[in-house]
C-alpha positions, -999 to +999 in steps of 0.1 A: +563+006-249+545-024-263+532-024-299+495-025-306+498-060-320+514-072-288+488-055-267+460-072-287+477-106-284+481-101-247+444-093-243+430-119-266+455-147-262+468-167-234+477-136-213+441-126-207+443-131-169+470-104-168+446-077-182+445-057-150+483-055-148+485-042-183+459-015-180+484+009-163+505+009-195+474+018-216+466+051-199+488+072-222+471+062-254+434+065-260+434+042-290+450+015-269+425+020-242+397+015-267+413-017-279+417-029-243+380-024-235+371-043-267+395-071-256+380-073-222+346-077-237+358-103-262+376-124-236+345-126-215+354-105-185+323-095-167+314-075-137+288-091-114+267-066-094+252-077-061+217-092-067+188-073-052+151-078-054+136-059-083+105-047-064+106-039-028+073-032-011+076-003+014+064-010+049+039+018+046+023+001+016+020-032+034+004-014+064-020+005+040-031-027+023-036-044+057-055-013+070-078-014+040-085-051+045-092-045+082-115-016+074-134-039+050-137-066+077-151-040+102-176-027+077-187-062+069-192-070+106-214-038+110-235-048+081-239-084+092-250-073+128-275-047+116-293-061+085-326-043+091-308-009+089-287-016+058-298+000+025-297-026-003-294-011-038-287+024-050-287+053-025-309+083-034-294+112-052-298+136-023-288+118+009-307+126+041-275+126+061-238+117+061-224+108+095-187+103+100-178+083+131-144+080+147-138+050+169-109+033+186-105-005+187-083-024+211-062-055+203-092-077+211-116-059+188-135-041+215-146-006+207-131+015+235-142+049+222-166+062+196-179+096+187-195+115+159-167+132+140-187+151+114-224+154+107-251+176+093-269+177+126-294+148+121-296+134+157-315+103+146-289+094+120-261+100+145-277+078+171-283+050+145-246+052+134-233+049+170-258+022+179-250+000+149-213+003+157-219-008+193-241-037+181-213-049+158-189-053+187-167-071+192-151-062+159-125-085+143-091-083+160-069-058+142-035-070+130-008-062+155+013-042+132-015-016+129-018-010+166-003+021+183+019+021+214-013+017+236-023-014+216-052+004+199-062+015+164-083+046+155-106+043+125-131+064+107-162+052+088-190+071+070-226+062+073-247+074+043-284+077+051-314+077+028-347+094+038-361+061+052-333+059+078-314+030+061-277+034+055-247+022+035-212+024+048-188+043+025-165+012+024-191-007+005-214+021-008-230+018-042-230+048-066-258+073-058-288+077-081-283+104-107-318+119-106-340+132-078-374+115-077 
């Protein structure tokens, strides 16, 4: 058995490369094991872990950001193509109607299907919502990674109507008025 002084010399002196070979001798003595760990640190032995990116963005998050950007582009197109129907400013406190439209867009931006998904039964508001969507076509082309196996993308948008028949889309809606006039 080697003395503590010899172990210390072995770890800190010219025998540092043989540290791994000497570790089997140190298992029987806890004190010597502590000294050996200290010696490893002092002699500059390091363990290098494989390098990985600190932040990895999940695919779902990328698709979510892309979907939000596409929804904004679609809403902008609807507003641009229907300026006389768009409400500028603050919507009234009690909206006349809320119409939710579901629609499907193909890879070229064509609306292949649209329907009222939810409404309060205001036929005029429903017709306006569907007509303004049709007038906005073709919509911007959706990113390929958002398309389903049929090469399509299904979306929803909310049309918020004031009493005068003008609307805002939920994507760009201003906060509603706080008081009823």
